[in-house]
Short mmCIF file of the C-alpha atoms (twelve columns), coordinates in Angstrom:
data_MODEL
# 
_entry.id   MODEL 
# 
loop_
_atom_site.group_PDB 
_atom_site.id 
_atom_site.type_symbol 
_atom_site.label_atom_id 
_atom_site.label_alt_id 
_atom_site.label_comp_id 
_atom_site.label_asym_id 
_atom_site.label_seq_id 
_atom_site.Cartn_x 
_atom_site.Cartn_y 
_atom_site.Cartn_z 
_atom_site.pdbx_PDB_model_num 
ATOM 1   C CA . MET A 1   3.135   12.073  -17.643 1 
ATOM 2   C CA . SER A 2   -0.617  11.728  -17.205 1 
ATOM 3   C CA . ALA A 3   -2.715  14.123  -15.200 1 
ATOM 4   C CA . THR A 4   -3.472  13.124  -11.626 1 
ATOM 5   C CA . PRO A 5   -6.639  11.035  -11.596 1 
ATOM 6   C CA . SER A 6   -9.756  12.350  -9.921  1 
ATOM 7   C CA . ASN A 7   -10.561 11.528  -6.311  1 
ATOM 8   C CA . PRO A 8   -11.538 7.919   -5.752  1 
ATOM 9   C CA . SER A 9   -15.277 7.374   -5.512  1 
ATOM 10  C CA . ARG A 10  -16.481 6.599   -1.989  1 
ATOM 11  C CA . TRP A 11  -19.645 5.090   -3.453  1 
ATOM 12  C CA . GLN A 12  -17.663 2.703   -5.683  1 
ATOM 13  C CA . PHE A 13  -15.532 1.724   -2.699  1 
ATOM 14  C CA . PHE A 14  -18.607 1.034   -0.548  1 
ATOM 15  C CA . ARG A 15  -20.294 -1.057  -3.273  1 
ATOM 16  C CA . THR A 16  -17.105 -3.090  -3.681  1 
ATOM 17  C CA . PHE A 17  -16.879 -3.540  0.095   1 
ATOM 18  C CA . LEU A 18  -20.389 -5.027  0.091   1 
ATOM 19  C CA . ARG A 19  -19.445 -7.548  -2.638  1 
ATOM 20  C CA . ASP A 20  -15.973 -8.515  -1.370  1 
ATOM 21  C CA . GLY A 21  -15.548 -9.840  2.174   1 
ATOM 22  C CA . LYS A 22  -11.787 -9.291  2.065   1 
ATOM 23  C CA . ILE A 23  -11.988 -5.482  2.267   1 
ATOM 24  C CA . ALA A 24  -11.494 -4.087  5.781   1 
ATOM 25  C CA . SER A 25  -13.152 -0.679  5.462   1 
ATOM 26  C CA . VAL A 26  -16.418 0.695   4.099   1 
ATOM 27  C CA . VAL A 27  -14.755 3.892   2.820   1 
ATOM 28  C CA . PRO A 28  -11.281 4.807   1.524   1 
ATOM 29  C CA . THR A 29  -8.725  6.382   3.843   1 
ATOM 30  C CA . SER A 30  -9.299  10.113  4.331   1 
ATOM 31  C CA . PRO A 31  -7.055  12.487  2.330   1 
ATOM 32  C CA . ARG A 32  -5.602  14.019  5.520   1 
ATOM 33  C CA . ALA A 33  -4.767  10.558  6.868   1 
ATOM 34  C CA . VAL A 34  -3.108  9.584   3.566   1 
ATOM 35  C CA . VAL A 35  -0.740  12.560  3.847   1 
ATOM 36  C CA . GLN A 36  0.124   11.678  7.450   1 
ATOM 37  C CA . VAL A 37  0.678   7.981   6.696   1 
ATOM 38  C CA . CYS A 38  3.048   8.896   3.832   1 
ATOM 39  C CA . ARG A 39  5.068   11.257  6.017   1 
ATOM 40  C CA . PRO A 40  8.257   9.103   5.927   1 
ATOM 41  C CA . LEU A 41  8.539   9.352   2.122   1 
ATOM 42  C CA . ASP A 42  10.944  11.848  0.543   1 
ATOM 43  C CA . PHE A 43  9.137   12.950  -2.618  1 
ATOM 44  C CA . SER A 44  11.983  15.261  -3.662  1 
ATOM 45  C CA . ARG A 45  13.876  12.296  -5.130  1 
ATOM 46  C CA . PRO A 46  12.870  9.411   -7.425  1 
ATOM 47  C CA . LEU A 47  11.120  6.636   -5.523  1 
ATOM 48  C CA . ASN A 48  10.205  3.052   -6.274  1 
ATOM 49  C CA . VAL A 49  7.155   2.176   -4.177  1 
ATOM 50  C CA . VAL A 50  5.178   -1.037  -3.815  1 
ATOM 51  C CA . GLU A 51  1.555   -0.569  -2.754  1 
ATOM 52  C CA . LEU A 52  -0.301  -3.593  -1.423  1 
ATOM 53  C CA . GLY A 53  -4.084  -3.405  -1.351  1 
ATOM 54  C CA . PRO A 54  -4.475  -0.007  -3.042  1 
ATOM 55  C CA . GLY A 55  -8.266  -0.288  -3.198  1 
ATOM 56  C CA . ASN A 56  -9.584  2.370   -5.517  1 
ATOM 57  C CA . GLY A 57  -6.478  4.480   -5.165  1 
ATOM 58  C CA . ALA A 58  -6.613  6.922   -2.244  1 
ATOM 59  C CA . PHE A 59  -2.893  6.388   -1.591  1 
ATOM 60  C CA . THR A 60  -1.989  5.744   -5.231  1 
ATOM 61  C CA . ARG A 61  -3.465  9.078   -6.266  1 
ATOM 62  C CA . TYR A 62  -1.514  10.916  -3.572  1 
ATOM 63  C CA . LEU A 63  1.740   9.106   -4.418  1 
ATOM 64  C CA . LEU A 64  1.441   9.948   -8.118  1 
ATOM 65  C CA . SER A 65  0.602   13.593  -7.356  1 
ATOM 66  C CA . GLN A 66  3.763   13.962  -5.228  1 
ATOM 67  C CA . MET A 67  6.301   11.758  -7.003  1 
ATOM 68  C CA . THR A 68  8.887   12.771  -9.557  1 
ATOM 69  C CA . ALA A 69  8.479   11.854  -13.220 1 
ATOM 70  C CA . ASP A 70  11.063  9.070   -12.898 1 
ATOM 71  C CA . SER A 71  9.426   7.408   -9.875  1 
ATOM 72  C CA . ARG A 72  7.483   4.150   -10.074 1 
ATOM 73  C CA . VAL A 73  4.583   2.522   -8.230  1 
ATOM 74  C CA . LEU A 74  3.710   -1.158  -8.406  1 
ATOM 75  C CA . ALA A 75  0.162   -1.595  -7.042  1 
ATOM 76  C CA . VAL A 76  -0.980  -5.123  -6.163  1 
ATOM 77  C CA . ASP A 77  -4.637  -5.893  -5.427  1 
ATOM 78  C CA . LEU A 78  -6.802  -8.998  -5.638  1 
ATOM 79  C CA . ASN A 79  -10.055 -7.173  -6.387  1 
ATOM 80  C CA . PRO A 80  -10.796 -6.888  -10.142 1 
ATOM 81  C CA . THR A 81  -12.934 -3.743  -9.693  1 
ATOM 82  C CA . PHE A 82  -10.101 -1.892  -7.972  1 
ATOM 83  C CA . VAL A 83  -7.546  -3.150  -10.499 1 
ATOM 84  C CA . ALA A 84  -9.711  -1.899  -13.394 1 
ATOM 85  C CA . THR A 85  -10.135 1.494   -11.704 1 
ATOM 86  C CA . LEU A 86  -6.369  1.959   -11.314 1 
ATOM 87  C CA . ASN A 87  -5.562  0.643   -14.785 1 
ATOM 88  C CA . ALA A 88  -7.865  3.314   -16.257 1 
ATOM 89  C CA . TRP A 89  -5.519  6.024   -14.991 1 
ATOM 90  C CA . HIS A 90  -2.914  5.376   -17.729 1 
ATOM 91  C CA . ASP A 91  -0.001  6.862   -15.792 1 
ATOM 92  C CA . PRO A 92  3.316   5.455   -17.105 1 
ATOM 93  C CA . ARG A 93  4.739   5.471   -13.563 1 
ATOM 94  C CA . LEU A 94  1.989   3.100   -12.359 1 
ATOM 95  C CA . THR A 95  1.931   -0.662  -12.867 1 
ATOM 96  C CA . VAL A 96  -1.178  -2.416  -11.543 1 
ATOM 97  C CA . VAL A 97  -1.270  -6.161  -10.957 1 
ATOM 98  C CA . GLN A 98  -4.191  -8.348  -9.925  1 
ATOM 99  C CA . ASP A 99  -2.563  -10.871 -7.636  1 
ATOM 100 C CA . SER A 100 -1.777  -11.684 -4.026  1 
ATOM 101 C CA . ALA A 101 0.916   -9.945  -1.978  1 
ATOM 102 C CA . GLU A 102 2.155   -13.447 -1.184  1 
ATOM 103 C CA . HIS A 103 3.588   -13.555 -4.730  1 
ATOM 104 C CA . LEU A 104 5.385   -10.211 -4.499  1 
ATOM 105 C CA . SER A 105 8.879   -11.514 -5.317  1 
ATOM 106 C CA . GLU A 106 7.686   -13.101 -8.565  1 
ATOM 107 C CA . LEU A 107 5.625   -10.039 -9.494  1 
ATOM 108 C CA . LEU A 108 8.583   -7.689  -9.062  1 
ATOM 109 C CA . SER A 109 10.973  -9.986  -10.894 1 
ATOM 110 C CA . ALA A 110 8.598   -10.481 -13.849 1 
ATOM 111 C CA . ARG A 111 8.290   -6.706  -14.283 1 
ATOM 112 C CA . GLY A 112 11.930  -5.781  -13.706 1 
ATOM 113 C CA . PHE A 113 10.936  -3.621  -10.738 1 
ATOM 114 C CA . PRO A 114 14.033  -2.524  -8.798  1 
ATOM 115 C CA . PRO A 115 14.424  -2.941  -5.038  1 
ATOM 116 C CA . ALA A 116 11.816  -0.662  -3.481  1 
ATOM 117 C CA . ASP A 117 12.500  2.425   -1.405  1 
ATOM 118 C CA . ALA A 118 9.182   1.853   0.344   1 
ATOM 119 C CA . ALA A 119 6.140   -0.357  0.499   1 
ATOM 120 C CA . ILE A 120 2.739   0.800   1.720   1 
ATOM 121 C CA . SER A 121 0.019   -1.587  2.777   1 
ATOM 122 C CA . GLY A 122 -3.549  -1.346  3.912   1 
ATOM 123 C CA . ILE A 123 -4.312  -5.011  3.384   1 
ATOM 124 C CA . PRO A 124 -6.233  -6.285  6.422   1 
ATOM 125 C CA . PHE A 125 -3.523  -8.350  8.087   1 
ATOM 126 C CA . SER A 126 -5.860  -9.157  10.990  1 
ATOM 127 C CA . PHE A 127 -7.948  -11.238 8.543   1 
ATOM 128 C CA . PHE A 128 -4.992  -13.646 8.072   1 
ATOM 129 C CA . PRO A 129 -3.409  -16.192 10.412  1 
ATOM 130 C CA . GLY A 130 -0.041  -15.135 11.849  1 
ATOM 131 C CA . HIS A 131 2.064   -17.398 9.597   1 
ATOM 132 C CA . ARG A 132 0.445   -15.862 6.483   1 
ATOM 133 C CA . GLN A 133 0.994   -12.323 7.796   1 
ATOM 134 C CA . GLU A 134 4.664   -13.057 8.352   1 
ATOM 135 C CA . ALA A 135 5.001   -14.701 4.916   1 
ATOM 136 C CA . ILE A 136 3.733   -11.503 3.262   1 
ATOM 137 C CA . MET A 137 5.987   -9.382  5.465   1 
ATOM 138 C CA . ARG A 138 9.002   -11.497 4.463   1 
ATOM 139 C CA . GLN A 139 8.099   -10.957 0.791   1 
ATOM 140 C CA . VAL A 140 8.018   -7.203  1.430   1 
ATOM 141 C CA . ALA A 141 11.309  -7.231  3.356   1 
ATOM 142 C CA . ALA A 142 12.967  -9.051  0.441   1 
ATOM 143 C CA . ALA A 143 11.553  -6.455  -1.991  1 
ATOM 144 C CA . LEU A 144 12.960  -3.462  -0.081  1 
ATOM 145 C CA . LYS A 145 16.429  -2.044  -0.535  1 
ATOM 146 C CA . PRO A 146 18.539  -1.789  2.651   1 
ATOM 147 C CA . GLY A 147 17.079  1.039   4.736   1 
ATOM 148 C CA . GLY A 148 13.745  0.781   2.888   1 
ATOM 149 C CA . VAL A 149 10.558  1.240   4.883   1 
ATOM 150 C CA . PHE A 150 7.360   -0.784  5.007   1 
ATOM 151 C CA . ILE A 151 4.477   1.472   6.048   1 
ATOM 152 C CA . VAL A 152 1.477   -0.486  7.282   1 
ATOM 153 C CA . TYR A 153 -1.808  1.222   8.193   1 
ATOM 154 C CA . GLN A 154 -4.478  -0.782  9.996   1 
ATOM 155 C CA . PHE A 155 -7.485  -0.431  12.250  1 
ATOM 156 C CA . SER A 156 -6.166  -3.212  14.492  1 
ATOM 157 C CA . PRO A 157 -2.890  -2.827  16.405  1 
ATOM 158 C CA . GLN A 158 -2.136  -6.591  16.350  1 
ATOM 159 C CA . VAL A 159 0.071   -6.411  13.237  1 
ATOM 160 C CA . GLY A 160 2.956   -4.831  15.173  1 
ATOM 161 C CA . ALA A 161 3.999   -8.092  16.830  1 
ATOM 162 C CA . HIS A 162 4.279   -9.851  13.458  1 
ATOM 163 C CA . LEU A 163 6.240   -6.972  11.917  1 
ATOM 164 C CA . ARG A 164 8.733   -7.175  14.793  1 
ATOM 165 C CA . VAL A 165 9.429   -10.832 13.928  1 
ATOM 166 C CA . VAL A 166 10.512  -9.854  10.406  1 
ATOM 167 C CA . PHE A 167 11.911  -6.303  10.651  1 
ATOM 168 C CA . PRO A 168 14.729  -5.146  12.965  1 
ATOM 169 C CA . ARG A 169 13.161  -1.716  13.604  1 
ATOM 170 C CA . VAL A 170 9.428   -1.005  13.945  1 
ATOM 171 C CA . VAL A 171 7.958   2.318   15.069  1 
ATOM 172 C CA . ALA A 172 4.238   2.619   15.812  1 
ATOM 173 C CA . ARG A 173 2.100   5.759   15.752  1 
ATOM 174 C CA . ARG A 174 -1.544  6.770   15.461  1 
ATOM 175 C CA . VAL A 175 -3.128  8.789   12.676  1 
ATOM 176 C CA . TRP A 176 -6.272  10.468  13.980  1 
ATOM 177 C CA . PRO A 177 -7.922  12.225  10.991  1 
ATOM 178 C CA . ASN A 178 -9.628  9.041   9.817   1 
ATOM 179 C CA . LEU A 179 -12.712 7.186   10.982  1 
ATOM 180 C CA . PRO A 180 -11.755 5.017   12.678  1 
ATOM 181 C CA . PRO A 181 -8.239  6.286   13.520  1 
ATOM 182 C CA . LEU A 182 -5.376  4.273   12.052  1 
ATOM 183 C CA . SER A 183 -2.554  2.370   13.692  1 
ATOM 184 C CA . VAL A 184 0.491   3.035   11.512  1 
ATOM 185 C CA . TYR A 185 3.716   1.065   11.613  1 
ATOM 186 C CA . GLU A 186 6.995   2.015   9.975   1 
ATOM 187 C CA . ALA A 187 9.133   -1.113  9.660   1 
ATOM 188 C CA . THR A 188 12.657  -0.508  8.375   1 
ATOM 189 C CA . ARG A 189 14.752  -3.154  6.660   1 
# 
């Protein structure tokens, strides 16, 4: 197993934010917030996790540092800079794909990725119309094993209503050690 990669560069993230209008934040999520967002995950057992919109890897780094050697992460991002950053980590547990979350079913099938225990997403759902949000959420629901959880962290609380259309159980909470604070949703299949 590879060593845990170094902390993601805030400067790289900011420069990428300036070039790409589809990124919702000027800086990565704070390390303390990452830990709190990932609270539902049981790292004592092997996990298969899908990460949508990993950016330059604030969550990916934490996941890999906590996961067992036989766990897997499939990270999906549209931004080529972020994809290149994550691919440079060379961790055998990590598969990075440059594509849209709207193609999640095909991406998982093409890579033989098993039903996921969890999915984590920071993609800016508020940038998309409601029907597109729900289409992505349906892709995630289909990718999760029964009882799997979709953890969504956002600045806007509007995503909760769309999650409730797709998932039978949605719990909302706030994570304060981030600027701005995050709205976090745990949607269980």
